[in-house]
C-alpha positions as CSV (number, residue, x, y, z in Angstrom):
1,M,-6.5,-13.7,-21.8
2,K,-7.7,-13.7,-18.2
3,A,-5.0,-14.3,-15.6
4,K,-5.2,-17.4,-13.9
5,K,-6.6,-17.1,-10.1
6,I,-4.5,-18.1,-7.1
7,K,-6.3,-20.8,-5.5
8,V,-6.3,-20.7,-1.4
9,L,-7.3,-23.3,0.6
10,V,-8.4,-21.5,4.1
11,V,-8.2,-23.7,7.3
12,G,-10.2,-22.6,10.3
13,C,-13.4,-20.7,9.9
14,G,-13.6,-18.8,13.2
15,N,-13.4,-15.2,14.0
16,M,-9.5,-14.8,12.1
17,G,-10.5,-17.3,9.5
18,A,-13.7,-15.8,8.4
19,S,-12.1,-12.3,8.4
20,H,-9.2,-13.6,6.1
21,A,-11.7,-15.7,3.8
22,R,-13.6,-12.4,3.3
23,A,-10.5,-10.7,2.0
24,Y,-9.5,-13.5,-0.6
25,H,-13.2,-13.3,-1.6
26,K,-12.8,-9.6,-2.2
27,I,-9.6,-9.6,-3.9
28,E,-9.9,-10.4,-7.8
29,E,-7.0,-12.5,-7.8
30,F,-7.7,-15.0,-5.3
31,A,-10.1,-17.8,-5.5
32,I,-11.0,-19.9,-2.7
33,V,-11.1,-23.6,-3.3
34,G,-11.9,-24.8,0.0
35,L,-13.0,-24.2,3.6
36,V,-11.5,-26.5,6.5
37,S,-12.9,-26.3,10.2
38,R,-13.3,-29.1,12.9
39,S,-16.6,-27.2,13.4
40,P,-19.6,-28.0,10.8
41,E,-21.6,-24.9,12.1
42,S,-18.1,-22.4,11.1
43,R,-17.7,-23.7,7.8
44,E,-21.2,-24.0,7.0
45,K,-21.9,-20.4,8.0
46,L,-19.0,-19.0,6.3
47,S,-19.6,-20.9,3.0
48,L,-23.3,-19.9,2.9
49,E,-21.8,-16.4,3.6
50,L,-19.5,-16.5,0.7
51,G,-21.5,-18.4,-1.9
52,S,-21.4,-22.2,-1.2
53,L,-17.8,-23.0,-1.4
54,P,-16.3,-26.4,-0.9
55,M,-16.1,-27.7,2.6
56,F,-13.8,-30.5,4.3
57,S,-13.4,-31.6,7.8
58,D,-10.1,-32.9,7.3
59,F,-6.9,-30.7,6.5
60,E,-4.6,-33.5,4.4
61,N,-7.7,-34.4,2.3
62,A,-8.7,-30.9,1.7
63,L,-4.8,-30.3,0.5
64,K,-4.9,-33.3,-1.5
65,M,-8.2,-32.5,-3.1
66,T,-8.0,-29.0,-3.7
67,Q,-4.3,-28.6,-4.7
68,P,-4.3,-25.1,-3.6
69,D,-1.6,-22.3,-4.7
70,V,-2.1,-20.7,-1.3
71,V,-2.7,-22.5,2.5
72,S,-4.3,-19.9,5.0
73,I,-3.9,-21.4,8.4
74,N,-6.1,-19.8,11.1
75,T,-6.4,-22.5,13.6
76,Y,-5.2,-23.1,17.3
77,P,-1.7,-22.6,17.6
78,D,-0.8,-26.4,18.3
79,T,-1.9,-27.0,14.6
80,H,0.2,-24.7,13.0
81,A,3.8,-26.2,12.6
82,A,2.1,-29.2,11.1
83,Y,-0.1,-27.4,8.9
84,V,2.6,-24.9,7.7
85,R,4.9,-28.0,6.9
86,K,2.5,-29.9,4.9
87,S,1.4,-27.1,3.1
88,L,5.0,-26.2,2.1
89,Q,5.8,-29.6,1.1
90,A,2.5,-29.8,-1.0
91,G,4.1,-26.7,-3.2
92,A,1.7,-24.1,-1.7
93,H,2.7,-20.4,-0.2
94,V,1.4,-19.8,3.2
95,F,-0.4,-17.6,5.4
96,V,-0.5,-18.6,9.0
97,E,-1.8,-16.7,12.2
98,K,0.9,-16.0,14.8
99,P,2.5,-17.7,16.5
100,L,4.1,-19.7,13.7
101,A,4.9,-22.6,16.1
102,T,4.8,-23.3,19.6
103,T,8.4,-24.0,20.0
104,L,11.5,-22.1,18.4
105,E,12.9,-24.9,17.0
106,E,9.6,-25.4,14.9
107,A,9.4,-21.8,13.5
108,S,13.1,-21.5,12.8
109,S,12.8,-25.1,10.7
110,L,9.6,-23.7,9.1
111,I,11.1,-20.5,7.8
112,K,14.2,-23.0,6.4
113,L,11.8,-25.1,4.5
114,A,10.1,-22.1,3.0
115,L,13.3,-20.8,1.9
116,Q,14.2,-24.4,0.4
117,E,11.1,-24.9,-1.3
118,N,11.1,-20.9,-2.5
119,K,7.5,-20.5,-1.3
120,K,6.3,-17.4,0.7
121,L,5.4,-17.8,4.3
122,V,3.8,-14.7,5.7
123,I,3.2,-14.5,9.3
124,G,-0.1,-12.7,10.6
125,Y,1.3,-9.6,12.4
126,I,-1.2,-7.4,11.7
127,L,-0.3,-4.5,13.5
128,R,2.4,-3.9,10.7
129,V,-0.3,-2.9,8.2
130,H,-2.4,-1.2,10.5
131,P,-2.0,2.8,9.6
132,A,-2.2,4.0,13.3
133,W,0.7,1.6,14.4
134,K,2.4,2.7,11.5
135,K,2.4,6.2,12.7
136,F,2.9,5.3,16.2
137,K,5.9,3.5,15.2
138,E,7.3,6.4,13.2
139,L,6.7,9.3,15.9
140,A,8.3,6.8,18.6
141,Q,11.4,6.8,16.8
142,T,11.5,10.6,17.0
143,L,11.8,10.5,20.9
144,G,15.3,9.9,21.2
145,K,17.1,7.3,23.1
146,P,16.5,5.5,25.3
147,L,12.9,4.5,24.7
148,V,10.4,3.6,27.7
149,M,7.5,1.2,25.8
150,R,4.4,0.4,27.9
151,M,1.9,-1.8,26.0
152,N,-0.8,-4.2,27.2
153,L,-3.8,-6.2,26.1
154,N,-5.8,-7.5,28.7
155,Q,-9.3,-8.9,28.0
156,Q,-11.9,-10.1,30.0
157,S,-13.8,-12.7,28.8
158,S,-16.6,-15.1,29.3
159,G,-19.0,-17.6,27.3
160,T,-17.4,-18.4,23.8
161,Q,-14.5,-16.1,24.4
162,W,-13.5,-17.5,27.5
163,N,-13.6,-20.8,26.0
164,T,-11.7,-19.7,23.0
165,H,-9.1,-18.8,25.8
166,K,-9.0,-21.8,27.5
167,E,-8.5,-23.8,24.4
168,L,-5.6,-21.2,23.5
169,M,-4.2,-22.0,26.7
170,K,-3.7,-25.3,26.2
171,S,-0.3,-24.6,23.8
172,V,0.2,-21.2,24.7
173,S,0.0,-18.7,27.6
174,P,-1.3,-14.9,26.8
175,I,1.9,-13.1,26.9
176,V,3.0,-15.4,24.4
177,D,-0.1,-15.2,22.0
178,C,-0.6,-11.8,21.5
179,G,2.9,-10.6,23.0
180,V,4.5,-11.4,19.5
181,H,2.5,-8.6,18.1
182,Y,4.0,-6.2,21.0
183,T,7.4,-7.1,21.4
184,D,7.4,-6.8,17.6
185,M,6.7,-3.3,17.6
186,M,9.2,-2.7,20.5
187,C,12.0,-4.0,18.2
188,L,11.1,-1.7,15.4
189,M,10.5,1.2,17.3
190,T,14.1,1.2,19.2
191,Q,15.7,-1.0,15.8
192,A,17.9,-2.5,18.4
193,K,18.8,-5.8,20.1
194,P,16.8,-7.1,23.2
195,I,19.4,-8.4,25.7
196,T,17.1,-9.6,28.7
197,V,13.8,-10.8,29.4
198,S,12.3,-10.9,32.7
199,A,8.6,-12.0,33.6
200,I,6.0,-12.8,36.2
201,G,2.7,-14.5,36.0
202,A,-0.4,-15.9,37.8
203,R,-2.9,-19.0,37.4
204,L,-6.3,-17.3,38.7
205,S,-8.4,-20.2,37.2
206,E,-9.0,-23.9,38.4
207,E,-10.2,-24.6,34.6
208,I,-6.9,-24.1,33.1
209,S,-3.9,-26.4,33.4
210,P,-1.6,-26.6,36.6
211,N,1.1,-25.7,34.3
212,M,-0.3,-22.7,32.5
213,Y,-0.9,-19.2,33.7
214,N,-4.0,-16.9,32.6
215,Y,-2.1,-13.7,33.5
216,G,1.5,-12.6,32.5
217,Q,3.9,-9.4,32.8
218,L,7.1,-9.5,30.7
219,Q,9.9,-6.7,31.0
220,I,12.8,-6.7,28.1
221,R,15.9,-4.5,28.1
222,F,18.0,-3.7,24.9
223,D,21.4,-3.1,23.9
224,D,20.6,0.7,23.9
225,D,19.2,1.3,27.1
226,S,15.7,1.0,25.9
227,V,13.4,-0.9,28.5
228,G,9.9,-2.5,27.3
229,W,7.0,-3.7,29.5
230,Y,3.9,-5.8,28.3
231,E,0.9,-7.3,30.0
232,A,-1.6,-9.7,29.1
233,G,-4.5,-11.6,31.0
234,W,-7.6,-13.7,29.8
235,G,-10.7,-14.4,31.6
236,P,-14.0,-13.6,33.8
237,M,-11.6,-12.2,36.4
238,I,-9.8,-9.9,34.7
239,S,-10.4,-6.1,35.1
240,E,-11.4,-3.8,32.3
241,S,-9.9,-0.7,33.8
242,A,-6.6,-0.6,32.1
243,F,-7.0,-3.0,29.0
244,F,-5.7,-0.7,26.2
245,I,-2.2,0.9,27.1
246,K,0.0,1.8,24.3
247,D,2.4,4.5,25.1
248,V,6.1,5.4,24.5
249,F,8.4,7.8,26.0
250,G,12.0,9.0,25.6
251,P,14.1,12.2,26.5
252,K,12.2,14.4,23.8
253,G,8.8,13.8,24.8
254,S,6.1,11.0,24.6
255,V,3.4,9.3,22.3
256,S,0.4,7.6,23.3
257,M,-2.4,5.7,21.7
258,T,-5.9,6.6,23.1
259,N,-9.0,4.6,23.1
260,K,-12.1,6.3,24.3
261,S,-14.7,4.3,22.4
262,Q,-15.4,2.4,25.6
263,E,-15.3,-0.9,23.9
264,K,-15.3,-4.1,26.0
265,S,-12.2,-5.9,26.2
266,Q,-13.3,-9.3,24.8
267,N,-14.9,-7.3,21.6
268,I,-11.8,-8.0,19.2
269,E,-12.5,-4.9,17.4
270,G,-11.4,-3.0,20.4
271,H,-7.9,-4.6,20.5
272,T,-7.0,-2.5,17.3
273,K,-9.2,0.4,17.3
274,T,-7.8,3.7,18.5
275,E,-9.3,7.3,18.8
276,G,-6.1,8.9,18.2
277,I,-2.4,9.4,19.0
278,K,-1.2,11.8,21.5
279,I,2.2,13.6,21.0
280,H,3.9,15.6,23.8
281,H,7.1,17.3,23.9
282,S,9.5,17.6,26.7
283,V,11.0,20.9,25.8
284,L,10.5,23.7,28.7
285,D,10.8,27.5,28.3
286,S,12.7,29.6,30.4
287,K,10.1,29.6,33.1
288,G,10.7,25.9,33.3
289,E,7.2,25.7,31.5
290,F,6.5,23.0,28.3
291,A,7.2,25.2,25.5
292,F,4.8,23.3,23.4
293,S,1.2,22.2,23.4
294,D,0.4,18.4,23.2
295,E,-0.8,17.7,19.6
296,F,-3.4,15.0,18.9
297,I,-3.9,13.0,15.7
298,Y,-7.3,11.9,15.3
299,T,-7.5,8.4,14.0
300,N,-11.3,7.9,13.5
301,D,-11.0,6.6,9.8
302,E,-9.1,3.7,10.6
303,P,-9.7,0.2,9.3
304,N,-12.0,-2.2,11.0
305,H,-10.6,-5.5,11.8
306,D,-11.8,-7.2,8.2
307,E,-10.3,-4.6,6.9
308,L,-6.9,-5.3,8.3
309,C,-6.9,-8.7,7.3
310,F,-8.0,-7.4,3.7
311,L,-4.5,-5.2,3.8
312,E,-2.8,-8.5,5.1
313,Q,-3.7,-10.1,2.1
314,E,-3.1,-7.4,0.0
315,F,0.6,-8.0,1.2
316,L,0.4,-11.8,0.7
317,L,-0.6,-11.4,-2.9
318,K,2.0,-9.1,-3.2
319,T,4.6,-11.1,-1.9
320,I,3.6,-13.6,-4.6
321,T,3.2,-11.5,-7.7
322,T,6.5,-9.2,-7.2
323,N,8.3,-11.9,-5.4
324,I,9.4,-9.9,-2.6
325,D,11.8,-11.5,-0.4
326,L,10.3,-12.3,3.1
327,T,13.8,-12.9,4.9
328,D,13.7,-9.9,7.1
329,H,9.9,-10.6,8.1
330,M,10.4,-13.8,9.0
331,N,13.4,-13.4,10.8
332,S,11.5,-10.4,12.7
333,V,9.0,-13.0,13.7
334,L,11.8,-15.3,14.9
335,E,13.2,-12.6,17.2
336,S,9.6,-11.8,18.9
337,M,9.1,-15.5,19.4
338,K,12.5,-15.4,21.1
339,I,11.5,-12.7,23.4
340,V,8.3,-14.3,24.3
341,F,9.2,-17.6,24.8
342,A,12.0,-16.7,26.8
343,A,9.5,-14.6,28.8
344,D,7.6,-17.7,29.4
345,Q,10.9,-19.8,30.8
346,S,11.6,-16.7,32.9
347,H,8.2,-17.2,34.5
348,K,8.6,-20.8,35.0
349,L,12.2,-20.5,36.7
350,G,11.7,-17.3,38.4
351,K,14.9,-15.3,36.9
352,T,16.0,-13.6,34.2
353,I,16.7,-14.6,30.9
354,M,19.9,-13.7,28.6
355,L,19.1,-13.4,24.9
356,N,21.4,-12.6,21.8
357,T,24.5,-13.3,23.7
358,N,26.4,-15.0,20.6
């Protein structure tokens, strides 16, 4: 007897939604029962690509009509909380792109609801499934303490990419949107508690709200004396000279991701693509020179963006079929959100924010 397919409703048919939909389409245990988007063009294009799938313009109608087992939410951040809540209340498991919500209070209440309803809530932290990032994290943990972590993701954007960034900035700043990925990695690398966050920012365009900024930089201090820095900027004025910095050093040396592929920063493939990881040892010989040569791990065979989304959906499938406890996953999401929202507050108030003081 054939196993019953897990019905998936895909909400949002843009770049992320399309990549996740392709993953569901490839994984035998899933069956897409509907595509939802504001734009007819995006859902029609995706439906045609995947074999004439049912299409909807209204989320609530689609949820009622398809009665899915899983809802995959890949829309703008300001819709996430409402869609997640309605999906969980309808009895569906949820995959949602980051951020889970636009406030900590909303995120906490959604996690409580998922636990109450006994449903899986997986948040799209794509770096957690990335083989090179897994290795990067492991190597960083061999460098001793404290760690110094330097990361950024600046994106020079124009045309449709700049329009997307302006839409995103109606609800989140650059250091909040992608910052959750990198602050999450810093927490995993240190296995320590963040205790203070400071941030600065600048509004470099009249096309965005006076209350929003399209460049930001945050600094974190951890309770093991580790420190982290993250920078993000969006827009046509952003420099591309240093958009890919992923670098960690400690007493024993350093590990650095390299990307010499010359990808443009508005190409999403370049956001996760790496050439390799450089390992440097700090040990000196009797002459005061380096005792060991630098090492290099090539990562040429790493997955592309669609393949990373496939790995995320394989994880979702495993959580459902083997009933994985996602408490740690959800708590980690909250921790990274605390950091980036504190950074947002720090920028607005012009002062350092204390964390984990209870």
